[in-house]
C-alpha angles and dihedrals in degrees: 000000000000127000131186148133147170126205108275117260121225096214108076146012121255125236113262110255116242097237140127085244091065106057120168111281114254115242092230115157118340132220125235089265095051105256120156110242141194128197121249125219089263090059096250122131115246129203103237134219137135116258110280132231141104112272130172107221144191124192122248116174111316094331130076110236116205110230126235133168094260100028093240136100106274109274121269126165115261095009104136130195107222126199118231089240090057092053092045087055093046091054097037090251092316090297113196093242090062092058111120099178147307132248142160091295096051138262126341119213134190113240138176126228135175102258098223100041102023088227117146114280133195116273110273094022133086122011124338115230136178115238118197115203118196113236112226087226092054117122091208095070135158099330093057092043087054092047091055090053093044096052105031089038090063105029121077124182135138090245097051120080109251118243109212097184149307144239130218109176114163102302096344114107118184139165127205117210137175110270116254105203098194094055124213131340087236092063093051095047102042112020104080108212117173089208093058123070113233115249111272122233092253092050091049091053090046090053092047090051093050093049090046091053090053093050092044089054091052093048095047099041120114090254097045109224126203108203095201100189106059110163141135094265090058093055109087127191130219125212092283095046093255107157122234127182114232140184112046096184093120099037119127136187113257128243121297138188094046094304119143098214148010120241113221143142112283120261139153134080127313113251094029103055116100116251095236090054094050092047101044111009088241107142118201130183085244090058083081089053089060090054089050090053090055092050091047088054089052090050091053097044105026087224125127121251088237124022122162090191090071119088120275110281092030101064094093104059097203095049091046104046103026092095090053097055095083094043115085096204096045091044091061089055094059099041116107105269091212091073097043111139093021097093138044120246089241092057093048092048092050092048091050091047090051091051090050091053091051090051095056110138091225109067090210089064094055119096121247117256088250089059091045090053092051091050092051091049088052090051090049089051090057088063093048089051091049091052091052090050091053090047092052092046090056088070093056121099112268094250091057092047090053091049091050090050092050091052091051091050092050091051 
């Protein structure tokens, strides 16, 4: 077994490895600009491409193995190389009842490891982890598996999902992540379960802030990273609903040498990809900001970015509701009714205005993620102020409280 890697370059596309993991992409449905597409587990079409970067390679067996001075993935604390036998043991031989979900990469299983040593533990003991196992039929393949290791193996931030280690055993490719017990933002927003409380307004803003911090970190890091596939399904939640960005298979280093953008083949998910990227293949740091604007819109409305079940003219969420975001009356009509009464009108208006700024067609007109983060924190502060006002009003005599309430109703 050989292991290697170098940090992905932003200047060119790699050759496609000759491997059973990298089968020809199916033509599937095509977009209006002629991209080949595959369908994700959520049923949405995805623009498809192998992970990009410039990698010097040598061939070992049926896989191309990127070369490095020491033949190992560049060192990072706590990044463990697992054997396939260890991960079989941790998941009870990938037993069906340990299955957490399935996506474009493959299946995700729940496993148990000893916290200090990361050795396999008995089910129900030790530390729970999420183990992603590449499906041999997956179109994502080796290059994206490697990109996930390259990026998450080197980047550490509270709002990025932590990669604990990986396994490459013959043709088995696996990744071991920290377990995120609350699942994805997508599940909470769109999968109506009567047994699960809908996310409150405050929790939604908290999640948006966490995701914004993660993106801001990527954009402002020394090796500027463009995430390139920001969407609700890639935002995972820990036990306290802290948001963490996951899945770096499509990430790419940003422009260098004074350039404004990177030119690359188009990839991502329909409904989230920025218009300039779809049209030209020019990828900007602010292409991620557009995707964030789409997710913020989903958070406010609890409607998917793309939904073919909606009437014609309403299937693309941005195209449908964008004209409503600057209209107070129309905005109320598209807000998720399950959180009505939990937010002030001022907060909703500011959140809608922020989404609108992120969705500007010209990337230069979009705010930076640092600015987006500051705006979200200001919106969150409106809620804190409102809570303090309610707390103070509780000390007023009942007659005054009633009068205050009547004035609010009249307004």
